[in-house]
C-alpha positions in Angstrom: -9.0 -85.9 -8.0 -8.9 -89.1 -10.6 -9.0 -92.2 -8.5 -12.5 -93.0 -6.5 -10.5 -93.9 -3.6 -8.3 -90.5 -3.3 -11.6 -88.6 -3.7 -13.3 -90.5 -0.7 -10.1 -90.0 1.3 -10.6 -86.1 1.1 -13.7 -86.2 2.7 -12.1 -86.8 6.0 -11.3 -83.2 6.0 -14.7 -81.9 5.4 -16.1 -81.7 9.2 -12.8 -80.0 10.1 -13.1 -77.5 7.9 -16.9 -76.9 8.6 -15.8 -76.5 12.4 -13.1 -74.1 11.3 -15.3 -72.1 9.3 -19.1 -72.8 10.5 -21.4 -73.0 7.9 -18.9 -73.2 5.0 -20.1 -73.8 1.4 -17.9 -76.2 -0.3 -17.8 -76.9 -3.8 -15.6 -79.8 -5.2 -14.0 -80.1 -8.5 -13.5 -83.8 -9.6 -13.3 -86.3 -12.8 -16.6 -87.5 -13.7 -15.3 -91.2 -12.6 -15.0 -90.0 -8.8 -18.3 -88.0 -8.8 -20.3 -91.1 -7.2 -17.8 -90.9 -4.2 -19.3 -87.7 -3.2 -22.9 -87.9 -3.7 -25.1 -87.3 -0.8 -22.3 -85.6 1.4 -24.0 -83.2 3.7 -20.9 -80.8 3.7 -20.8 -80.4 -0.1 -22.6 -78.0 -1.9 -22.1 -78.7 -5.3 -20.0 -81.3 -7.1 -18.3 -79.8 -10.5 -17.4 -82.3 -12.9 -14.6 -81.6 -15.3 -12.6 -84.4 -17.7 -10.1 -82.3 -19.1 -7.4 -81.7 -16.6 -4.6 -84.2 -16.5 -4.5 -85.3 -12.7 -3.3 -88.9 -13.0 0.1 -90.1 -14.5 -1.4 -93.3 -15.5 -4.1 -94.3 -18.5 -5.7 -91.0 -18.2 -6.4 -89.3 -21.6 -7.6 -85.8 -20.6 -7.5 -84.2 -24.0 -6.2 -80.8 -24.4 -9.6 -79.3 -25.1 -8.7 -75.7 -24.8 -12.5 -74.3 -24.7 -13.6 -76.6 -22.0 -10.8 -75.4 -19.9 -11.6 -71.8 -21.0 -15.1 -72.3 -19.9 -14.3 -74.1 -16.6 -12.1 -70.8 -15.6 -14.6 -68.7 -16.4 -17.1 -70.5 -14.3 -14.3 -70.5 -11.7 -13.6 -66.9 -11.7 -17.3 -66.0 -12.0 -18.0 -67.4 -8.7 -15.2 -65.3 -6.7 -14.3 -68.1 -4.3 -12.7 -67.2 -1.2 -10.5 -70.3 -0.6 -8.9 -73.0 -3.2 -7.4 -76.2 -1.6 -5.4 -78.3 -4.1 -5.1 -81.9 -2.9 -4.1 -83.1 -6.5 -0.9 -82.0 -6.8 -0.8 -81.6 -10.3 0.6 -78.7 -12.7 -2.7 -78.5 -14.1 -4.6 -78.0 -10.7 -2.0 -75.5 -9.5 -2.4 -73.4 -12.7 -6.1 -73.5 -12.0 -5.3 -72.2 -8.5 -3.2 -69.6 -10.2 -5.7 -68.1 -12.4 -8.9 -69.0 -10.9 -9.3 -65.6 -9.0 -9.3 -66.9 -5.6 -9.0 -64.8 -2.9 -6.5 -67.2 -1.2 -5.1 -70.6 -2.2 -3.2 -73.7 -0.8 -1.9 -76.7 -1.9 0.5 -79.7 -2.2 1.9 -80.3 -5.4 4.7 -82.8 -7.0 5.5 -81.1 -10.2 7.4 -77.9 -8.8 4.3 -75.7 -9.2 4.3 -74.6 -5.4 4.7 -71.1 -6.3 0.8 -70.9 -8.1 -0.5 -71.0 -4.5 -0.7 -68.1 -1.9 0.6 -71.1 0.4 2.4 -74.3 -0.6 2.1 -76.9 1.6 5.3 -79.2 1.2 3.4 -82.5 2.2 4.4 -85.5 -0.1 1.7 -88.0 0.1 3.3 -90.7 -1.7 6.5 -90.6 0.3 5.8 -90.2 3.9 4.5 -92.6 6.7 1.1 -92.5 6.9 -2.5 -92.9 5.7 -3.5 -90.6 3.0 -6.7 -89.4 4.3 -4.7 -88.4 7.5 -2.3 -86.4 5.5 -4.9 -84.7 3.4 -6.7 -83.8 6.6 -3.0 -82.2 8.2 -3.1 -80.0 5.1 -5.8 -77.8 6.9 -3.7 -77.5 10.0 -1.1 -75.8 7.9 -3.5 -73.8 5.7 -4.8 -72.6 8.8 -1.5 -72.3 10.9 -3.1 -74.3 14.0 -1.1 -75.3 16.6 -0.8 -78.8 18.1 -2.8 -78.2 21.4 -5.7 -76.6 19.1 -5.3 -79.3 16.6 -5.8 -82.0 19.2 -8.7 -80.4 20.6 -10.3 -80.2 17.3 -9.6 -84.0 16.6 -11.1 -85.0 20.1 -14.1 -83.0 19.3 -14.7 -84.1 15.9 -13.3 -87.3 15.5 -13.4 -86.9 11.6 -13.8 -90.1 9.4 -14.1 -90.6 5.5 -18.0 -89.9 4.7 -19.6 -92.0 2.1 -23.8 -92.1 2.6 -25.7 -95.0 0.9 -29.4 -94.2 0.8 -32.0 -96.7 1.6 -33.5 -96.3 -2.0 -30.0 -97.5 -3.0 -30.2 -100.4 -0.6 -33.7 -101.4 -1.9 -32.6 -101.1 -5.6 -29.5 -103.6 -4.5 -31.5 -105.8 -2.8 -34.1 -106.2 -5.7 -31.0 -107.0 -8.2 -30.0 -109.7 -5.6 -33.6 -111.0 -5.3 -33.9 -114.2 -7.2 -30.5 -114.8 -8.1 -29.6 -117.4 -5.9 -31.0 -121.0 -5.2 -30.3 -120.3 -1.4 -30.6 -116.8 -0.4 -30.4 -117.3 3.1 -26.8 -118.3 2.7 -23.9 -115.3 3.6 -23.3 -113.1 0.9 -19.6 -112.5 -0.3 -19.2 -109.6 -2.7 -15.9 -109.6 -4.8 -14.4 -106.4 -6.8 -11.9 -108.2 -9.1 -10.5 -105.0 -11.0 -8.5 -102.0 -9.7 -7.3 -98.5 -10.6 -4.7 -100.2 -12.7 -4.1 -103.9 -13.8 -1.0 -104.4 -11.8 -3.1 -104.2 -8.6 -5.4 -106.9 -9.7 -5.3 -110.9 -8.6 -5.1 -113.0 -11.2 -8.0 -114.4 -12.8 -7.2 -118.1 -12.0 -6.8 -117.3 -8.3 -10.3 -115.5 -8.4 -11.8 -118.7 -10.1 -10.2 -120.8 -7.8 -11.6 -118.8 -4.8 -15.0 -118.7 -6.3 -15.4 -122.4 -6.9 -14.6 -123.3 -3.4 -16.8 -120.0 -2.1 -20.0 -121.1 -3.7 -19.9 -124.4 -1.9 -21.0 -122.5 1.2 -21.9 -119.0 0.2 -23.7 -116.8 -2.4 -21.2 -114.8 -4.4 -21.4 -111.8 -6.7 -18.6 -110.1 -8.7 -19.3 -106.1 -8.9 -17.7 -103.6 -11.3 -18.7 -101.2 -14.3 -19.5 -102.2 -17.9 -15.9 -101.7 -18.7 -14.8 -104.6 -16.3 -17.2 -107.3 -18.2 -14.7 -108.7 -20.1 -12.5 -109.7 -17.1 -15.1 -110.7 -14.7 -16.8 -112.8 -17.5 -13.6 -114.4 -18.2 -13.3 -115.5 -14.5 -17.0 -116.6 -14.2 -16.4 -118.8 -17.5 -13.6 -120.5 -15.5 -15.7 -121.3 -12.7 -18.4 -122.9 -14.7 -21.1 -122.8 -17.2 -23.8 -120.1 -16.8 -22.2 -118.4 -14.0 -22.4 -114.9 -15.6 -25.3 -113.7 -13.9 -23.1 -113.3 -10.9 -21.4 -110.5 -12.4 -23.2 -107.2 -11.3 -22.5 -104.2 -13.5 -24.2 -101.1 -12.0 -23.2 -97.8 -10.8 -20.5 -97.2 -8.2 -23.5 -96.2 -6.0 -25.3 -99.4 -6.6 -22.5 -101.5 -6.1 -21.6 -99.7 -2.7 -25.0 -100.7 -1.7 -24.5 -104.3 -2.5 -21.3 -104.1 -0.5 -23.2 -102.8 2.4 -25.5 -105.7 2.3 -22.8 -108.3 2.0 -21.6 -110.4 5.1 -18.0 -110.1 3.5 -16.2 -108.2 0.8 -13.1 -109.2 -1.2 -10.9 -106.9 -3.2 -7.8 -105.3 -4.5 -8.7 -101.5 -4.8 -9.1 -98.9 -2.0 -12.4 -97.6 -3.2 -14.5 -100.7 -2.4 -12.5 -101.5 0.7 -13.1 -98.2 2.2 -16.8 -98.5 1.6 -16.9 -101.9 3.1 -15.1 -100.1 6.2 -17.3 -97.5 6.3 -20.3 -99.5 6.3 -19.2 -102.1 8.6 -18.8 -104.8 6.1 -16.0 -107.3 6.8 -13.4 -107.2 4.1 -10.2 -108.9 2.9 -8.1 -106.6 1.0 -5.4 -107.8 -1.6 -2.4 -105.7 -1.7 0.9 -105.9 -3.7 2.3 -103.2 -5.9 0.9 -100.5 -3.3 1.3 -100.2 0.1 -1.7 -101.0 2.5 -0.6 -98.7 5.2 -1.5 -95.6 2.8 -5.1 -96.7 1.7 -6.4 -99.9 3.6 -9.4 -99.4 6.1 -8.9 -100.2 9.6 -11.0 -102.2 12.1 -11.0 -105.5 13.8 -13.3 -107.1 10.7 -10.6 -106.2 8.2 -7.9 -108.6 6.9 -5.1 -107.1 4.7 -2.9 -110.0 2.7 0.1 -108.4 1.8 3.4 -110.4 0.9 6.6 -108.2 1.1 9.1 -109.0 -1.4 12.6 -107.2 -1.9 11.0 -104.9 -4.7 7.8 -104.1 -2.3 7.3 -100.6 -1.1 9.5 -99.1 1.5 7.8 -98.3 4.9 7.4 -94.7 4.0 6.5 -95.1 0.2 3.0 -95.7 -1.4 4.4 -97.7 -4.4 6.7 -100.3 -5.3 10.2 -100.0 -6.7 8.5 -101.1 -10.1 6.6 -97.9 -10.3 3.5 -99.3 -8.4 3.9 -102.6 -10.6 3.2 -100.7 -13.8 6.9 -101.7 -14.9 7.0 -105.0 -13.5 6.8 -108.4 -15.8 5.9 -110.5 -13.2 4.0 -109.3 -10.6 5.2 -111.8 -8.1 3.5 -109.9 -5.3 0.0 -110.7 -6.3 0.8 -114.1 -7.6 1.9 -114.9 -4.3 -1.3 -114.4 -2.5 -2.6 -117.8 -2.2 -6.3 -118.9 -2.5 -6.3 -120.7 0.8 -5.1 -117.7 2.7 -8.1 -115.5 1.4 -10.4 -118.3 1.9 -9.0 -118.8 5.7 -9.8 -115.0 6.1 -12.9 -115.0 4.6 -14.1 -117.8 6.9 -13.0 -116.4 9.8 -14.7 -113.1 9.2 -17.9 -115.0 8.6 -17.8 -116.9 11.4 -16.8 -114.1 14.0 -18.0 -110.8 12.2 -21.0 -111.6 10.0 -23.9 -109.2 10.1 -27.6 -109.9 9.2 -28.1 -109.4 5.5 -30.9 -107.8 3.8 -33.5 -110.4 2.9 -33.1 -110.6 -0.9 -36.5 -111.9 -1.6 -38.3 -108.9 -0.3 
């Protein structure tokens, strides 16, 4: 898995897999960027990081590195795994399933490499109705050839959801980072994730700046991201006013997730942050444009989704808009059409009706 949200979505099938194969030992092969989504998961024995398989169609420079691929293949073959489930669907992972020495393999595939698996699962996650996490889950049903009655029994028993565990130590670290940051720490905390998996999904910096100016009148505000997000977030905060850069918190995904869990509301345009908000019970406003929210948005009474459908927007059964998920769109009207007042209205409503007691920042 390349994208963090996708890696998180796959965790929904782990409790069910453990039910089907009691005490199963599960190893995950992921890109380093997605590893943090799987840490502290009790169902995972080991997370294997590997950065030299192409698993995405956009802005991924995996490099050929035959020596690295050879070492990975040698490691996997040495372990003699019983089962491989490929949820990435690329030719690179299909070939790994074929040559990895697995006793049995199954997977989805978009590149015509279904012949590499013991069993090819003809699920098109990008062009069929439903949430991605449910589509990954249904792969298990096909792998183990479970009939509908038994599957419904398992679903009632397990009630599986995506898994992401934040430790108390991570929350304490997050609270220390927030401590002393605000003149009035008792105000509700709003966290924002302004960047996304690709730029077309992002709201404009002018809109973020306008929203933050208004929010700061009644709330404490922080922007979350990694080091690579510094330029964009500083540009936003410089537009708000002088000496506001301190409100951009550049930390690991784990610590940023802990800050989301301590927030009274979260605003974001990327599925990873929105899902973490949903899992931790934090109210959230999701901003969607070139991607269909039905495929990746969290659910809940304290979740608000803003999605202005245009003629070029994704059909109901498609994940991406007709402009290649916005990557070939020159105007990105879908994101530009999201009004500050609409986001603000949802944030205020969530704070009024769903606010939770935040961690004491000064402790």
